[in-house]
C-alpha positions as CSV (number, residue, x, y, z in Angstrom):
1,M,206.3,204.0,-143.1
2,G,203.1,203.3,-141.2
3,N,201.0,204.4,-144.2
4,A,202.9,202.0,-146.5
5,A,202.4,199.1,-144.1
6,A,198.7,199.9,-143.8
7,T,198.4,200.0,-147.6
8,F,200.2,196.7,-148.0
9,E,197.9,195.1,-145.4
10,I,194.8,196.4,-147.2
11,R,196.1,195.1,-150.5
12,E,196.9,191.7,-148.9
13,R,193.4,191.5,-147.5
14,A,192.0,192.4,-150.9
15,D,194.0,189.6,-152.5
16,V,192.8,187.1,-150.0
17,R,189.2,188.2,-150.7
18,S,189.8,187.8,-154.4
19,V,191.1,184.3,-154.0
20,A,188.1,183.5,-151.8
21,A,185.8,184.9,-154.4
22,A,187.4,182.8,-157.1
23,R,187.0,179.7,-155.0
24,T,183.4,180.5,-154.3
25,A,182.8,180.9,-158.1
26,S,184.0,177.3,-158.8
27,I,181.2,174.8,-159.0
28,P,182.2,171.6,-157.0
29,W,183.2,168.6,-159.2
30,Y,180.4,166.3,-157.8
31,V,177.8,168.8,-158.9
32,W,179.2,168.6,-162.5
33,C,179.4,164.8,-162.1
34,L,175.7,164.6,-161.3
35,A,174.8,167.0,-164.1
36,A,176.9,164.7,-166.4
37,A,174.8,161.7,-165.2
38,T,171.7,163.4,-166.5
39,A,173.3,164.0,-169.9
40,A,174.6,160.5,-170.1
41,D,171.2,159.1,-169.3
42,L,169.5,161.2,-172.1
43,F,172.1,160.3,-174.7
44,G,172.0,156.7,-173.7
45,G,168.2,156.7,-173.9
46,Y,168.1,158.3,-177.3
47,W,170.8,155.9,-178.6
48,D,169.0,152.9,-177.1
49,I,165.6,153.7,-178.8
50,S,167.4,154.3,-182.1
51,W,169.2,151.0,-181.6
52,H,165.9,149.2,-181.1
53,I,164.3,150.6,-184.2
54,S,167.5,150.3,-186.4
55,I,169.0,147.0,-185.2
56,G,166.7,145.4,-182.6
57,R,167.6,144.2,-179.2
58,D,170.4,141.8,-180.1
59,T,172.0,141.7,-176.6
60,F,171.8,143.4,-173.2
61,W,175.4,144.6,-173.5
62,T,174.9,147.2,-176.2
63,P,176.8,150.5,-176.0
64,A,173.6,152.3,-175.6
65,H,172.6,150.3,-172.5
66,M,176.0,150.8,-171.0
67,M,175.7,154.6,-171.5
68,I,172.3,154.6,-169.7
69,Y,173.7,152.7,-166.7
70,L,176.8,154.9,-166.7
71,A,174.4,157.6,-165.6
72,G,173.5,155.5,-162.5
73,V,177.2,154.9,-161.8
74,L,178.0,158.6,-162.1
75,A,175.1,159.5,-159.8
76,G,176.4,157.0,-157.3
77,I,179.9,158.4,-157.4
78,A,178.8,162.0,-157.1
79,S,176.2,161.4,-154.4
80,G,178.4,159.0,-152.5
81,Y,181.3,161.4,-152.3
82,A,179.1,164.3,-151.2
83,I,177.4,162.3,-148.5
84,L,180.4,160.5,-147.1
85,S,182.6,163.6,-147.2
86,T,180.0,165.6,-145.4
87,T,179.3,162.9,-142.8
88,F,182.9,162.1,-142.0
89,G,184.6,165.3,-143.0
90,S,185.5,168.3,-140.9
91,S,183.7,171.0,-142.8
92,Q,181.2,172.6,-140.5
93,E,179.8,174.6,-143.5
94,A,179.0,171.4,-145.4
95,K,177.3,169.9,-142.3
96,D,175.2,173.1,-141.9
97,T,174.0,172.9,-145.5
98,S,173.0,169.3,-145.3
99,I,170.2,167.0,-144.1
100,S,170.5,163.9,-142.0
101,V,169.3,160.5,-143.3
102,W,169.9,157.3,-141.2
103,G,172.9,159.0,-139.5
104,F,174.5,160.1,-142.8
105,R,174.6,163.8,-143.7
106,G,174.6,165.3,-147.2
107,P,172.7,167.5,-149.6
108,L,169.0,166.6,-150.2
109,G,169.7,166.3,-154.0
110,C,172.4,163.7,-153.4
111,F,170.3,161.5,-151.3
112,M,167.6,161.5,-154.0
113,A,170.1,160.9,-156.8
114,A,171.7,158.1,-154.9
115,W,168.3,156.4,-154.6
116,G,167.8,157.0,-158.3
117,G,171.1,155.5,-159.3
118,F,170.4,152.4,-157.2
119,A,166.9,152.0,-158.8
120,M,168.5,152.3,-162.3
121,L,171.2,149.7,-161.6
122,T,168.6,147.4,-159.9
123,S,166.4,147.6,-163.0
124,A,169.1,146.2,-165.3
125,P,168.8,142.5,-164.6
126,F,165.1,142.8,-164.3
127,D,164.9,144.4,-167.8
128,N,167.1,141.6,-169.2
129,W,164.8,138.9,-167.7
130,W,161.7,140.7,-168.9
131,H,163.0,140.8,-172.5
132,N,163.9,137.1,-172.3
133,A,160.5,136.2,-170.9
134,Y,158.2,138.4,-173.0
135,G,160.1,139.2,-176.2
136,L,163.2,140.8,-177.5
137,D,161.6,144.1,-178.4
138,V,158.8,145.5,-176.3
139,K,157.2,148.9,-175.8
140,I,159.0,151.8,-174.2
141,V,156.7,151.9,-171.1
142,S,157.2,148.4,-169.7
143,L,157.5,147.5,-166.0
144,P,161.3,147.4,-165.8
145,H,161.5,150.5,-168.0
146,S,159.1,152.2,-165.6
147,M,161.5,151.3,-162.7
148,L,164.4,152.6,-164.8
149,G,162.4,155.7,-165.6
150,S,161.7,156.4,-161.9
151,G,165.4,156.1,-161.1
152,E,166.2,158.5,-164.0
153,L,163.6,160.9,-162.7
154,M,165.1,160.9,-159.2
155,I,168.6,161.5,-160.6
156,E,167.3,164.5,-162.6
157,L,165.3,165.9,-159.7
158,G,168.3,165.3,-157.4
159,A,170.6,167.1,-159.8
160,M,168.2,170.0,-160.0
161,L,167.8,170.2,-156.2
162,L,171.6,170.1,-155.7
163,V,172.1,173.0,-158.1
164,C,169.2,174.8,-156.5
165,A,170.6,174.5,-153.1
166,H,173.9,176.1,-154.3
167,L,172.0,178.7,-156.4
168,N,169.8,179.8,-153.6
169,R,172.8,180.5,-151.4
170,A,174.9,182.1,-154.1
171,S,175.4,185.5,-155.5
172,G,177.3,187.2,-158.3
173,A,179.3,185.2,-160.9
174,Y,178.8,182.0,-159.0
175,Q,175.0,182.4,-159.1
176,R,175.1,183.0,-162.9
177,K,177.1,179.9,-163.5
178,L,174.8,177.8,-161.4
179,D,171.8,179.4,-163.2
180,W,173.1,178.3,-166.6
181,L,173.8,174.8,-165.2
182,L,170.3,174.5,-163.9
183,L,168.8,175.5,-167.2
184,S,171.0,173.0,-169.0
185,I,169.8,170.2,-166.7
186,G,166.3,171.5,-167.2
187,G,166.7,171.3,-171.0
188,V,167.9,167.7,-170.6
189,A,164.9,166.9,-168.5
190,V,162.6,168.4,-171.1
191,A,164.2,166.2,-173.7
192,G,163.8,163.2,-171.5
193,S,160.1,164.0,-171.1
194,A,159.8,164.1,-174.9
195,M,161.3,160.6,-175.1
196,F,158.9,159.2,-172.5
197,I,155.9,160.2,-174.5
198,L,157.4,159.2,-177.8
199,E,154.8,156.6,-178.6
200,S,152.0,159.3,-178.4
201,T,153.8,161.9,-180.5
202,P,154.5,160.6,-184.0
203,M,153.6,162.9,-186.9
204,E,150.4,161.1,-187.8
205,F,149.0,161.8,-184.2
206,M,149.5,165.5,-184.4
207,H,145.9,166.2,-185.3
208,N,144.7,163.9,-182.5
209,S,143.7,164.9,-179.0
210,E,145.9,162.2,-177.5
211,F,149.0,164.0,-178.8
212,Y,148.0,167.2,-177.1
213,R,147.1,165.4,-173.8
214,A,150.5,163.8,-173.8
215,V,152.3,167.1,-174.4
216,A,150.2,168.8,-171.7
217,M,151.3,166.2,-169.1
218,A,155.0,166.0,-170.1
219,F,156.4,169.5,-170.4
220,P,154.8,172.2,-168.2
221,V,156.1,170.9,-164.8
222,T,159.8,171.2,-165.7
223,L,159.4,174.4,-167.7
224,I,157.6,176.2,-165.0
225,A,159.3,174.8,-161.9
226,I,162.8,175.7,-163.1
227,S,161.6,179.1,-164.4
228,A,160.5,179.9,-160.8
229,V,164.0,179.3,-159.6
230,S,166.1,180.7,-162.4
231,R,167.2,184.4,-162.6
232,N,167.4,184.2,-166.3
233,R,164.9,186.4,-168.3
234,W,164.0,183.5,-170.7
235,P,164.3,180.3,-168.7
236,A,161.5,178.3,-170.3
237,T,162.6,179.3,-173.8
238,T,166.2,178.4,-173.1
239,M,165.2,174.9,-171.8
240,A,163.0,174.3,-174.8
241,A,165.7,175.5,-177.1
242,I,168.2,173.0,-175.5
243,Y,165.7,170.2,-176.0
244,T,165.1,171.3,-179.7
245,G,168.9,171.5,-180.3
246,L,169.5,168.1,-178.8
247,F,166.8,166.4,-180.8
248,L,167.9,168.1,-184.0
249,A,171.5,167.0,-183.4
250,G,170.2,163.4,-183.0
251,L,168.1,163.6,-186.1
252,W,171.0,164.9,-188.3
253,I,173.9,163.0,-186.7
254,F,172.6,159.4,-186.1
255,P,171.9,158.6,-189.7
256,L,175.7,159.2,-190.4
257,F,176.5,155.8,-188.7
258,P,175.9,152.4,-190.4
259,A,173.4,149.9,-189.0
260,A,171.5,146.8,-190.1
261,P,168.6,144.9,-188.5
262,K,169.3,141.7,-186.6
263,L,165.7,140.8,-185.9
264,G,162.8,140.0,-188.2
265,P,160.5,140.6,-189.9
266,V,162.3,143.4,-191.7
267,Y,160.0,145.7,-193.7
268,Q,162.4,148.7,-194.2
269,N,165.8,148.6,-195.9
270,I,167.8,150.0,-193.0
271,T,171.5,150.8,-193.7
272,H,172.1,153.5,-191.1
273,M,170.9,154.3,-187.6
274,V,167.3,155.6,-187.6
275,P,166.9,158.7,-185.5
276,L,163.9,159.8,-183.5
277,W,161.5,162.2,-185.2
278,F,161.6,166.0,-185.5
279,P,161.2,167.7,-182.1
280,V,157.7,169.0,-181.2
281,L,157.5,172.8,-181.2
282,V,157.3,173.2,-177.4
283,I,159.6,176.3,-177.8
284,A,156.5,178.2,-178.9
285,P,154.5,177.7,-175.6
286,A,157.8,178.1,-173.6
287,F,158.3,181.5,-175.1
288,A,154.7,182.4,-174.4
289,L,155.1,181.2,-170.7
290,D,158.1,183.5,-170.3
291,L,156.2,186.5,-171.7
292,L,153.2,185.6,-169.4
293,R,155.5,185.3,-166.3
294,A,157.1,188.7,-167.1
295,W,153.7,190.3,-167.4
296,I,152.2,188.7,-164.2
297,G,155.3,189.5,-162.2
298,E,155.1,188.9,-158.4
299,N,151.6,187.4,-158.6
300,W,153.1,184.3,-160.4
301,G,152.2,181.2,-158.5
302,G,148.5,181.5,-157.6
303,W,145.5,179.6,-159.1
304,K,144.9,182.5,-161.5
305,S,148.5,182.2,-162.8
306,A,148.1,178.4,-163.2
307,L,144.8,178.9,-165.1
308,A,146.4,181.5,-167.4
309,A,149.6,179.5,-167.9
310,G,147.6,176.3,-168.7
311,C,145.5,178.1,-171.3
312,V,148.5,179.9,-172.8
313,F,150.5,176.7,-173.0
314,I,147.8,174.8,-174.9
315,A,146.8,177.7,-177.1
316,A,150.4,178.5,-178.1
317,F,151.3,174.9,-178.7
318,V,148.2,174.1,-180.9
319,A,148.8,177.3,-182.9
320,A,152.4,176.4,-183.7
321,Q,152.2,172.5,-184.0
322,W,148.9,172.2,-185.9
323,P,150.0,173.8,-189.1
324,F,153.5,172.4,-188.8
325,A,152.0,168.9,-188.6
326,D,150.5,169.6,-192.1
327,F,154.0,170.3,-193.3
328,L,155.5,167.2,-191.7
329,I,153.0,165.0,-193.3
330,S,153.7,166.5,-196.7
331,P,156.3,165.3,-199.3
332,A,158.4,168.5,-198.4
333,A,159.4,167.0,-195.1
334,R,160.5,163.6,-196.4
335,N,164.2,164.4,-196.3
336,P,167.1,164.2,-193.8
337,I,166.4,167.7,-192.5
338,F,162.9,167.0,-191.2
339,G,163.2,163.2,-191.0
340,A,159.6,162.3,-192.1
341,N,161.1,159.5,-194.3
342,Y,162.6,157.5,-191.4
343,F,160.9,154.4,-190.1
344,G,161.9,151.5,-187.9
345,F,162.9,148.2,-189.6
346,F,159.8,146.5,-188.2
347,D,157.4,149.2,-189.5
348,P,155.5,148.2,-192.7
349,A,154.9,151.8,-193.6
350,V,154.5,152.5,-197.3
351,L,154.4,148.7,-197.9
352,L,151.2,147.7,-196.1
353,Y,149.8,151.1,-195.1
354,N,150.1,154.8,-195.9
355,P,151.9,156.5,-193.0
356,Y,151.4,160.0,-194.4
357,H,147.9,160.7,-193.1
358,F,146.6,161.8,-189.7
359,V,145.1,159.4,-187.2
360,L,142.1,161.4,-186.1
361,D,139.7,161.1,-183.2
362,P,136.5,159.1,-184.1
363,T,134.3,162.2,-184.1
364,P,134.6,166.0,-183.8
365,A,132.9,165.7,-180.4
366,A,135.5,163.2,-179.3
367,F,138.3,165.6,-180.4
368,A,136.7,168.5,-178.6
369,K,136.4,166.4,-175.4
370,G,140.0,165.3,-175.8
371,I,141.3,168.9,-176.2
372,A,139.2,170.0,-173.2
373,I,140.9,167.3,-171.2
374,A,144.3,168.4,-172.5
375,L,143.5,171.9,-171.3
376,V,142.6,170.7,-167.9
377,M,145.7,168.6,-167.7
378,S,147.8,171.6,-168.8
379,I,146.3,173.8,-166.0
380,M,146.9,171.0,-163.4
381,F,150.5,170.4,-164.4
382,C,151.2,174.2,-164.7
383,S,149.9,174.5,-161.1
384,L,152.1,171.5,-160.0
385,G,155.1,173.1,-161.7
386,M,154.5,176.4,-159.9
387,A,154.1,174.6,-156.5
388,L,157.3,172.6,-157.1
389,G,159.2,175.7,-158.3
390,N,158.2,177.8,-155.3
391,W,159.4,175.0,-153.1
392,M,162.7,174.6,-155.0
393,R,163.4,178.3,-154.4
394,T,163.5,177.6,-150.6
395,V,165.9,174.6,-150.9
396,R,169.3,175.5,-149.4
397,R,170.5,172.1,-148.2
């Protein structure tokens, strides 16, 4: 009888541990909500740029704008809940894994995302005034857009840090779930970086040093920083693949929806939404970085690693993108698969100029100087990515 009671008690304790493990393996809803904010921001940003080049800026209250600012609202909801529930709640564990700001307690990532959401929503009326004062359609990098972009960056970084804090304290199945969520957010961040340098990366710039400088500044930080935290074998490749998949989806899906310009002059006969161009082949240097990191091993993170990573990134990217640029500029890419036949309504391409030729540096010496600068920038941003990633590995609050 005593043995039976002991066996029952052992089984009961095992069941309790199983339930506790199941709860541990469940990612909190506010973490998902903050991750959803980064996705909404990316989709809204892509949609907004497509709206501008297909229709024009007809009003502030476009669905694309609302999707962008939904990201700020979602970030505010997720961060506000985490901060207030930690500050006024009774969970000692939550308080122990939080920081204090102005008497409030919460995860570091949530404080950053809350600031980012506030900056995004504050930029909205400023952006509307800017367009009314300086024109209905302006460049991507304007003052209010920069303010919006800083808020978006803080939300992305806050989401990453929130997931990192959970990931660095986790183990087992919960850790693997968080790892995939971190890589997903990283893929969204890589896609966001691609949109920010959009004006420097059209197909006609792909044999110009400016193109490679822009890429060297945009991608290495995120790819390397998250790779330093992730337990995945191919973290940089995974993030680059997510970016590539998202941009290909936009390229192939957006033209399925009708659209017509509402501003002039109209140089292109637009009848459907114009997508952004084919994604750059950043997956090639991402794969090379994963191989390099596996080869270097524990010594990853010093100046020698940054030097090697910067050189590998530029070399692999040039080797992949340079010949692919020749293909994109050719008639074979002027179809819905590769999208080299899409232009904004305001672009006099084919009518007043030939878009299917490369905009080159003035001289070979200028190109060589530009590529050298791109290499230096690649090394610098790889070093920054390693420093950021090593710090992110220590974040537990």
